[in-house]
C-alpha positions in Angstrom: 67.2 99.4 101.3 66.4 99.9 97.6 69.2 99.6 95.2 68.8 101.1 91.7 69.5 98.7 89.0 72.1 99.4 86.5 72.3 98.0 83.0 75.5 96.1 82.1 77.4 96.9 79.0 79.8 94.1 79.5 78.7 90.8 81.1 81.3 89.5 83.5 82.6 86.0 82.7 82.6 84.9 86.2 80.4 86.1 89.0 80.6 83.6 91.8 82.0 85.6 94.5 79.7 85.8 97.8 79.8 88.7 100.2 80.8 87.5 103.8 78.6 89.0 106.3 79.9 87.6 109.5 83.0 86.3 111.1 82.9 83.8 114.0 85.5 84.4 116.6 86.2 81.9 119.2 87.2 83.2 122.6 88.4 81.5 126.0 87.9 82.8 129.6 88.7 81.4 132.9 85.3 80.1 133.5 85.3 77.9 130.4 85.1 78.1 126.6 82.6 80.4 125.1 81.7 81.2 121.7 81.8 85.0 120.6 80.3 86.1 117.3 81.6 89.3 115.8 79.1 90.5 113.2 81.0 92.3 110.5 79.2 95.2 108.8 78.5 94.5 105.2 79.7 97.0 102.6 77.2 99.6 101.6 75.3 99.2 98.4 76.9 100.8 95.3 75.9 104.3 94.5 74.2 104.6 91.0 76.0 106.5 88.3 75.5 110.2 88.0 73.7 111.6 84.9 75.9 110.8 81.7 78.3 108.7 83.9 79.4 105.1 83.2 80.6 103.0 86.0 83.5 100.4 85.9 82.7 97.6 88.4 85.5 95.3 89.3 84.7 92.1 91.2 86.9 91.7 94.3 87.8 88.1 93.6 90.8 88.3 96.1 92.8 90.5 98.4 95.1 91.2 95.5 92.4 93.0 93.3 92.6 96.2 95.3 96.5 96.2 95.0 96.4 95.5 91.2 93.8 98.5 90.7 95.9 100.7 92.7 99.0 100.1 90.5 96.9 100.2 87.4 94.4 102.9 87.6 95.4 106.6 87.6 95.8 108.1 91.1 93.0 110.5 90.6 90.5 107.7 89.7 87.5 107.8 92.0 87.3 104.4 93.7 85.1 102.8 96.4 84.4 99.3 97.6 80.7 98.5 97.8 78.2 95.7 97.3 76.4 95.1 93.8 73.8 92.6 93.9 75.5 89.6 95.9 79.0 90.7 95.2 81.6 92.9 96.6 83.0 95.1 94.0 85.3 98.1 93.5 83.4 101.0 92.0 85.3 103.2 89.7 83.4 106.2 88.6 84.0 109.3 86.5 83.7 107.8 83.0 81.5 110.0 80.5 82.2 107.9 77.5 81.3 104.3 77.1 84.1 103.5 74.8 86.7 104.6 77.4 85.1 102.5 80.3 84.9 99.5 78.0 88.5 100.0 77.1 89.5 99.9 80.8 87.3 96.9 81.4 89.1 95.1 78.6 92.6 96.0 79.8 91.8 95.0 83.4 90.4 91.7 82.1 93.5 91.1 79.9 95.6 91.5 83.1 94.2 88.2 84.3 92.5 87.5 87.7 90.4 90.5 87.4 86.7 90.5 86.3 85.5 93.9 85.1 82.4 95.2 83.6 80.7 98.4 82.8 77.3 99.5 84.1 74.9 102.5 83.5 71.4 103.5 84.7 68.5 101.8 83.0 66.8 103.6 80.2 63.7 104.5 82.4 66.0 106.4 85.0 67.0 108.8 82.2 63.4 109.4 81.2 62.2 110.1 84.8 65.1 112.5 85.2 64.3 114.8 82.3 64.6 118.6 83.1 65.5 118.1 86.8 65.7 121.0 89.1 69.4 121.9 89.7 70.7 121.2 93.3 73.0 123.4 95.0 76.5 121.8 95.2 75.6 118.8 93.0 78.6 117.7 91.0 78.4 117.6 87.3 80.0 115.1 85.1 82.6 117.8 84.0 83.7 118.1 87.7 84.6 114.4 88.2 88.3 113.9 89.2 88.9 111.3 86.4 87.8 112.4 83.0 89.9 111.1 80.1 90.4 113.5 77.3 91.3 113.0 73.6 94.9 113.8 72.8 95.9 117.1 71.3 96.4 117.4 67.5 99.2 115.5 66.2 100.4 111.8 65.8 100.0 108.9 68.0 102.0 105.8 67.8 100.0 102.8 69.0 101.1 99.4 69.8 98.6 96.4 69.6 99.4 94.3 72.6 97.1 91.3 71.7 95.6 90.9 75.2 99.0 90.5 76.7 99.7 93.5 78.9 103.2 92.5 79.7 104.1 93.8 76.0 104.1 97.2 77.7 107.4 96.2 79.4 109.0 95.2 76.1 108.0 98.4 74.4 109.3 100.5 77.4 112.8 98.7 77.0 112.7 99.1 73.4 112.2 102.9 73.5 113.6 103.6 76.8 110.6 105.6 77.9 107.2 105.2 79.7 104.3 103.6 77.8 100.7 104.8 78.2 97.4 103.3 77.7 94.8 104.8 75.4 91.4 104.0 73.9 91.3 104.1 70.1 88.5 102.5 67.9 86.8 101.0 70.9 89.9 99.0 71.9 92.7 99.7 74.4 96.2 100.2 72.8 99.7 101.0 74.3 100.7 104.5 73.6 104.4 104.5 72.4 104.5 108.3 71.5 102.5 111.4 71.0 104.1 114.0 68.8 103.2 116.9 66.4 106.2 115.8 64.3 105.4 113.3 61.6 109.0 112.2 60.8 109.5 111.5 64.6 106.3 109.5 64.7 107.4 107.5 61.5 110.9 106.9 63.0 109.4 105.4 66.1 107.0 103.4 64.1 109.9 101.9 62.1 112.0 101.0 65.4 108.9 99.1 66.8 108.2 97.4 63.5 111.8 96.3 63.3 111.5 94.7 66.7 108.3 92.7 65.6 105.8 95.0 67.3 102.5 95.5 65.6 102.5 99.4 65.6 100.5 102.0 63.7 100.5 105.8 63.4 97.1 107.5 63.9 95.5 111.0 64.2 96.0 111.7 67.9 92.8 113.7 68.0 90.8 110.3 67.7 92.9 108.7 70.6 91.6 109.0 74.4 94.3 108.9 76.9 93.4 106.5 79.9 96.8 106.7 81.6 100.1 108.3 80.7 102.1 105.4 82.0 101.1 101.8 82.7 102.6 99.7 85.4 105.2 97.1 84.5 103.7 93.6 84.2 105.9 90.6 84.7 
């Protein structure tokens, strides 16, 4: 079966996982020992991204990968386990912005034990798809379940976690409230506060700085919300 090739935006640091295609099950009956082979069906090939969509592909290095993704990604994220080249991956769709997809890939990589990268269709695919005829019932990128949006006008207090996601737990304890995850300047940051009150934003900034967090206040319209609350990391 032909599988469309997807251009990688982030090259995975490790790509050694092989897809298991068969499981040998030994069985015993009254006439003697017989070998029974149960052939496991391989995962289907990953669907290519829709027009204007970026894919986040996460290599399933272990059985814990799926659990980590479930506790980290928003509940409305579109995920599916599939086969990309010779690897079993979790396909996360719905990204219309490369910066957002890259920020998620970076954050997942920072969690440790997760290899994530971003893929998009090759350039030739977009050329061949110019002026396509609309198909009834076809889902557009605006109808995707997970579609991160910029924050409303105001002020966003961000915290640089220095590739240590466990900092989120420290910020939560310092502020006594949930901490989100955002994309700003092509990088992931922790979101400590989003407010329309400059005085409140500066007050939280001072509290965080007093506790030695590297925090900054920025125009919230330049910040894309990835998830309103990140899972605690021990």
